[in-house]
C-alpha angles and dihedrals in degrees: 000000000000122000117277118255118254119255110257114228122185119196111193117200107141096150101042114109107141152005126032097335090059089051090051089048090051093048091047096052094040088056096046091045090066096049123098126225098032134109107203128196119191117198103201144159093244130000094220088064093067111008111166128161120262094024122117106222122207114187124216106175095157098067094079093067096086144331090263091066094039088056091047089052095050099046104028113019093042092054091055092045092053090052092047095051090047089050094047093046096041092233142074116267111264100206135012116193119190113195098190114067104257122095108230125212105254143137114242136131092238131027135191136172129199107219113201105144109104096181093104086072099049114119096216125193137198091268090061090052090054095043099045116351089189090073102057092035087051088048091053093042098050092048084058096038095052087063099057113102091343098133090058091070121096091210143006123210122209134166101231141034094236089055090051092052091045096048093049091048094051096041106028092234113155108264093216089063094055112092120208110214110170117213119259110240127192136173093192118122094035119100108206121224118246104261130171133175127207094205135046102280130204116198129202114184112194147113121264097261122136096237089059088079102217088161092072090053095042092049091051090050088052094052092044093050089049089053101042102024131239123308097034100102144357132226115204119203120187091221128093096213097239105069098101142339093285095051091047091052090052092050095046093049102042102017092107094059102110095210093057118093122187101205099175122215117339133206114251090249090055094043095051090050089054090050090054095045099040120112093212140001122223125197113177098159115146096220136012138167089215115332101235097194088060089062095042091052090050091052098046099032117005093198135128117327128192109198139179109261096244132119098257094053093049090052098043093043089051088224092300098115134078113239139220136185102269098240097031102109093172092057088048089050090053090053093048089049090057089052091056093045092052093059 
């Protein structure tokens, strides 16, 4: 008898170039490259982003130039690719794993999608539309895009239970076929800078995107400074205030609050030092898939956390934070006051 044919695995990740999803792609391919009896194809933006031995890499650099191209790739190009791989290998693809939300039109025995975009659950407002129209438009589009072909999957993969419940609700995909796999977060390999603060310090680590909700924290800081006076506390924000329209609006409206410091982007070493030295961590974001800074703060400090009263924060924080309504600056101010009074 002849040797049995290897199982054919395809990992589709043509739009992944950075961040946590790139880490997931690398870990996935690194694991698969060490397995025997598999023939693995990786459909990627660029090979050098995730080059592992024993993996057949197919590059698709053109898909990032607009959603039209991305959709063409998912629903036209991928179908041709799946047929071509099956022709070359002399057998049907065993498993097709898509790592970026959408369900491609492909021919394979088993299909799975990793769903990590939480924007379908963002309650956007008119200010978001003015600050960055891409975000509410993306929120509407992804809510639609998730549904396309989704019932053809054997399994979906998400990071949290709330996402599992929500995804099943908006798509009708059976909840029992959605697997929850939390990310593995580590702070090893980074040596924190030595950082110390003379005043009670509140730290918010985030990018300058309008759904990150810097305004609630900034308004709470203004109210608290009005109540206790200047020089009693500091709020550190990891934006510079000039990155985009939203950041400029934040800086213009709350830049005169003496207690607020716009630190800009920090190195990982500096950031980890601030995590360790901060009196309190604040995270008011209006939507997240996970909320990585919450986990990093827990690992490095484990002190007081003031978190948005939303499902992602309850789950990521493991119930260890204190929660405030996401747009209630006065309630956040009260919790911040308690942190100062406890010093």
